[in-house]
C-alpha positions as CSV (number, residue, x, y, z in Angstrom):
1,M,7.0,71.8,17.6
2,R,5.0,68.8,16.5
3,K,1.3,69.3,15.6
4,H,-1.0,66.4,14.6
5,T,-4.4,64.6,15.1
6,P,-6.1,61.1,15.2
7,V,-8.5,58.8,13.1
8,W,-8.9,55.4,11.7
9,A,-11.0,53.5,9.3
10,G,-11.7,50.0,7.9
11,L,-9.6,47.4,9.8
12,A,-9.8,44.3,7.6
13,G,-13.5,44.8,7.1
14,L,-14.1,46.1,10.6
15,T,-15.9,49.5,10.6
16,L,-15.6,51.8,13.6
17,A,-17.4,54.9,14.4
18,L,-15.1,57.9,14.3
19,T,-15.3,60.6,17.0
20,S,-15.0,63.4,14.5
21,C,-15.5,63.8,10.8
22,G,-12.9,64.7,8.2
23,S,-13.1,68.0,6.4
24,D,-14.6,68.5,3.0
25,D,-11.6,70.7,2.2
26,P,-10.0,69.2,-0.9
27,M,-6.6,69.7,0.8
28,G,-7.8,67.2,3.4
29,G,-6.6,69.0,6.4
30,G,-9.8,68.5,8.4
31,G,-11.2,71.0,10.7
32,D,-9.1,70.3,13.8
33,D,-7.2,73.1,15.4
34,D,-4.5,70.6,16.4
35,A,-3.7,69.6,12.8
36,G,-0.5,70.7,11.1
37,Q,0.2,74.2,10.0
38,D,-2.6,75.6,7.8
39,G,-4.5,72.3,8.0
40,A,-1.7,70.1,6.7
41,L,-1.7,66.4,7.5
42,V,1.3,65.4,9.7
43,V,3.0,62.2,8.8
44,G,5.3,60.7,11.5
45,S,7.7,57.9,11.7
46,Q,9.8,55.9,14.2
47,Q,13.5,56.3,14.4
48,Y,14.0,53.3,12.1
49,Y,15.0,53.7,8.5
50,S,12.4,51.2,7.2
51,N,9.5,52.9,9.1
52,T,10.6,56.2,7.7
53,V,10.7,54.9,4.1
54,V,7.1,53.7,4.5
55,A,6.1,57.0,6.1
56,E,7.5,58.7,3.1
57,L,5.4,56.5,0.8
58,Y,2.4,57.7,2.7
59,A,3.5,61.4,2.5
60,Q,4.1,61.3,-1.2
61,V,0.8,59.6,-2.2
62,L,-1.1,62.1,0.0
63,E,0.7,65.0,-1.8
64,E,-0.1,63.4,-5.1
65,A,-3.8,63.3,-4.1
66,G,-3.6,67.1,-3.4
67,Y,-3.1,67.2,0.4
68,E,-0.6,69.4,2.1
69,V,1.8,67.3,4.2
70,E,4.2,68.0,7.1
71,R,6.8,65.4,7.9
72,D,7.7,64.6,11.5
73,Y,10.2,61.7,11.3
74,D,12.5,59.8,13.6
75,I,10.4,60.5,16.7
76,G,11.6,57.4,18.4
77,Q,9.8,54.3,19.7
78,R,6.1,53.7,20.6
79,E,6.5,55.1,24.1
80,A,7.6,58.4,22.6
81,Y,5.1,58.9,19.7
82,M,1.9,57.3,20.9
83,P,1.2,60.1,23.4
84,D,1.4,62.5,20.4
85,L,-1.0,60.4,18.4
86,E,-3.5,60.3,21.2
87,A,-3.1,64.0,21.8
88,G,-4.0,64.7,18.2
89,E,-0.6,65.8,17.1
90,I,0.1,63.2,14.4
91,D,-2.3,62.3,11.6
92,V,-0.6,59.4,9.8
93,F,1.9,56.9,11.1
94,P,3.2,53.5,9.9
95,E,2.4,51.0,12.6
96,Y,2.7,47.2,13.2
97,T,-0.4,45.2,14.2
98,G,0.7,42.9,16.9
99,N,3.2,45.3,18.6
100,L,0.6,48.0,18.8
101,L,-2.0,45.7,20.2
102,Q,0.4,44.5,22.9
103,Y,1.4,48.1,23.7
104,L,-2.2,49.0,24.2
105,D,-3.2,45.7,26.0
106,E,-0.2,43.9,27.6
107,D,-2.5,41.0,28.4
108,A,-3.7,40.5,24.8
109,E,-3.7,36.8,23.9
110,D,-4.9,36.9,20.3
111,T,-2.3,35.3,17.9
112,G,-3.8,34.9,14.4
113,E,-3.7,37.8,12.0
114,Q,-7.4,38.3,11.9
115,E,-7.8,37.9,15.6
116,V,-5.1,40.5,16.2
117,L,-6.8,42.9,13.8
118,E,-10.2,42.5,15.5
119,A,-8.6,42.9,19.0
120,L,-6.8,46.0,17.8
121,G,-10.0,47.5,16.5
122,E,-11.5,47.1,20.0
123,T,-8.5,48.5,21.8
124,L,-7.4,51.6,19.9
125,P,-7.8,54.9,21.7
126,E,-10.9,56.9,20.7
127,G,-10.3,59.0,17.6
128,L,-7.6,56.7,16.1
129,T,-8.3,54.5,13.1
130,A,-6.3,51.5,11.7
131,L,-6.6,51.2,8.0
132,T,-6.3,47.8,6.2
133,P,-2.9,46.3,6.8
134,A,-0.4,45.4,4.1
135,E,0.8,41.8,3.5
136,A,4.2,43.1,4.4
137,A,5.4,42.5,8.0
138,D,8.5,43.4,9.9
139,Q,8.6,41.0,12.8
140,D,10.8,41.1,15.8
141,S,12.9,38.0,16.0
142,Y,15.4,35.8,17.8
143,T,18.1,35.6,15.1
144,V,21.5,33.8,15.2
145,T,24.4,33.3,12.8
146,P,24.3,30.1,10.7
147,E,27.4,28.9,12.6
148,F,25.8,29.2,16.0
149,A,22.6,27.6,14.7
150,E,24.6,24.6,13.3
151,E,26.8,24.3,16.4
152,H,23.8,24.0,18.7
153,G,21.2,22.4,16.4
154,L,18.9,25.5,16.6
155,E,15.7,25.7,14.6
156,S,13.2,27.3,17.0
157,I,13.4,29.6,20.0
158,G,12.6,26.6,22.3
159,D,15.9,25.0,21.2
160,L,17.7,27.7,23.2
161,A,16.6,26.0,26.4
162,E,19.1,23.2,25.6
163,V,22.1,25.5,25.0
164,E,24.5,25.1,27.9
165,E,26.2,28.5,27.6
166,D,25.0,31.9,28.7
167,L,22.9,33.6,26.0
168,T,22.6,37.3,25.3
169,I,20.3,39.0,22.7
170,V,21.2,42.4,21.4
171,A,18.2,44.7,21.1
172,N,16.7,48.1,22.1
173,A,16.1,48.7,25.8
174,E,12.3,48.3,25.5
175,F,12.8,44.7,24.3
176,E,13.3,43.8,28.0
177,E,9.6,44.8,28.7
178,R,8.0,43.3,25.6
179,P,5.9,40.2,26.0
180,Y,8.3,38.4,23.6
181,G,11.4,39.6,25.4
182,P,13.6,37.6,27.8
183,G,10.8,37.1,30.2
184,G,8.6,35.7,27.4
185,A,11.3,33.4,26.2
186,S,11.6,32.1,29.7
187,E,7.9,31.7,30.3
188,V,6.9,30.3,26.9
189,Y,10.0,28.3,25.9
190,G,12.0,27.8,29.1
191,A,15.0,29.6,27.6
192,T,17.2,32.0,29.7
193,V,18.4,34.9,27.6
194,N,19.9,38.2,28.9
195,L,19.6,41.6,27.1
196,M,22.5,43.5,25.6
197,N,21.2,47.0,25.0
198,V,22.0,48.6,21.7
199,E,19.8,51.5,20.6
200,D,19.7,51.3,16.8
201,S,16.4,49.4,16.2
202,G,18.1,46.3,14.7
203,G,20.5,48.3,12.6
204,Q,24.2,48.0,11.8
205,L,25.4,48.2,15.4
206,T,23.0,45.4,16.4
207,L,24.1,43.3,13.4
208,N,27.8,43.9,14.1
209,S,27.3,42.8,17.7
210,L,25.9,39.5,16.4
211,L,28.5,39.0,13.7
212,D,31.4,39.9,16.0
213,G,30.2,37.4,18.7
214,D,29.5,40.0,21.3
215,A,26.0,38.4,21.6
216,Q,24.7,35.1,20.5
217,L,21.3,36.4,19.3
218,A,19.9,39.6,17.9
219,N,16.5,41.2,17.4
220,I,16.9,41.7,13.6
221,Y,13.6,42.7,12.0
222,T,12.5,40.2,9.5
223,A,12.3,42.6,6.5
224,D,16.0,43.5,7.0
225,P,18.1,42.6,3.9
226,A,20.9,41.7,6.2
227,I,19.2,38.4,7.0
228,E,19.6,37.1,3.5
229,E,23.0,38.8,2.9
230,H,24.6,37.1,5.9
231,D,22.6,33.8,5.8
232,L,21.3,34.6,9.3
233,V,18.9,32.1,10.9
234,V,15.6,33.5,12.2
235,L,14.5,31.0,14.9
236,E,11.0,29.7,14.5
237,D,8.3,30.7,16.9
238,P,5.8,27.8,17.0
239,E,4.0,29.1,20.1
240,E,3.4,32.4,18.4
241,M,5.0,34.4,21.2
242,I,5.7,37.2,18.7
243,L,2.4,38.3,17.3
244,P,1.9,39.1,13.6
245,Q,3.4,42.5,12.8
246,N,1.8,43.6,9.5
247,M,2.3,47.2,8.6
248,F,-0.7,49.5,8.4
249,P,-1.4,53.3,8.4
250,L,-2.7,54.5,11.8
251,V,-4.6,57.7,11.1
252,S,-6.4,60.5,12.8
253,S,-9.8,62.1,12.3
254,A,-8.2,64.7,10.1
255,V,-7.7,62.0,7.4
256,D,-10.8,62.0,5.2
257,E,-12.0,59.1,3.0
258,E,-10.1,60.2,0.0
259,A,-6.8,60.4,1.9
260,Q,-7.5,57.0,3.5
261,A,-8.1,55.5,0.0
262,A,-4.7,56.8,-1.2
263,L,-3.0,55.3,1.9
264,E,-4.7,51.9,1.4
265,E,-3.4,51.8,-2.2
266,V,0.1,51.8,-0.8
267,S,-0.8,49.0,1.6
268,A,-2.3,46.9,-1.2
269,A,1.0,47.1,-3.1
270,L,3.3,46.5,-0.2
271,T,4.0,42.8,-0.1
272,Q,6.8,41.2,2.0
273,E,9.1,41.1,-1.1
274,E,8.4,44.8,-1.9
275,L,9.2,45.9,1.7
276,I,12.5,43.9,1.6
277,A,13.2,45.5,-1.8
278,L,12.6,49.0,-0.3
279,N,14.8,48.3,2.6
280,T,17.5,46.9,0.3
281,S,17.5,50.1,-1.8
282,S,17.8,52.2,1.4
283,V,20.7,50.1,2.8
284,D,22.7,49.2,-0.3
285,E,22.3,52.4,-2.2
286,Q,22.3,54.6,0.9
287,A,19.5,56.5,-0.8
288,S,17.3,58.9,1.1
289,A,13.8,57.8,2.2
290,E,12.4,60.5,-0.2
291,D,14.2,59.0,-3.3
292,V,13.5,55.4,-2.4
293,A,9.8,56.1,-1.9
294,E,9.5,58.2,-5.1
295,T,11.1,55.5,-7.2
296,W,8.9,52.8,-5.8
297,L,5.7,54.8,-6.1
298,V,6.4,55.7,-9.7
299,Q,7.1,52.0,-10.5
300,H,3.8,51.1,-9.0
301,E,2.0,53.9,-10.8
302,L,0.8,55.4,-7.5
303,I,2.3,58.8,-8.3
304,E,3.4,60.5,-11.6
305,P,7.2,60.8,-12.1
306,D,7.0,64.5,-11.4
307,G,4.3,64.3,-8.7
308,S,6.1,62.8,-5.7
309,G,5.9,66.1,-3.8
310,Q,9.1,67.2,-2.4
311,E,7.7,69.4,0.4
312,G,8.7,69.4,4.0
């Protein structure tokens, strides 16, 4: 059974009033009855390896800071875990700015990074707090093979409107409903694209479908090392149909200031290059999220070599 709680703090300088205060308990569990067992902070993740690695970064720095942590990973996509966050059953979750904003407000029109942050600060459910985002982003994309791009002279999503063959993009089912999904491509760029549903969040099955020619496009997340490895072409999005998707910790009211500070140290170190490196280690070495996170945190002096905390 999952048990968790909500909070959030400074959003790129935006200060929000929290609905409840964190506990003074040095274990940081807060006073909420809905928190993890014995007041532990519950760290969750999507069913996506990169998101789980970042969740493990959060879990280990919290343990280093003296907090008890429970892990609740591979929950699924936003439709599955956001109700848990709003119900106070998850305390810390790696999120993405633009996608969360559009989930909460499907009519959101803000496109710049700062605009998205401010709009998110006004839209989040009561009791949840967005901490300062990292530089690192993991964008949804319209990605093609280099051969297909060269054959059709593709540079941007809008160029797809000139392709005279049927186009299919391989992605998770919820891509169909996203503002940047096939409907968005049609409305914004005049391109007709059909969805081929593969439920692995841009993983190996999605990649194989693209490389094998089963689909002409794929939603490969932009921090995926497969893009460089296979020379894939991420089509440009000049109309900013896909909002900025910087990673940030979404936290609950059980997360006190000390815990928030520890999480923001991770964000401060998490550049785009560092996120790609983490993903590369996970994919190429087939290492566990726990090992990948511990190695990275030690390298960045965010935990001691023997202080990664192997609980959970």
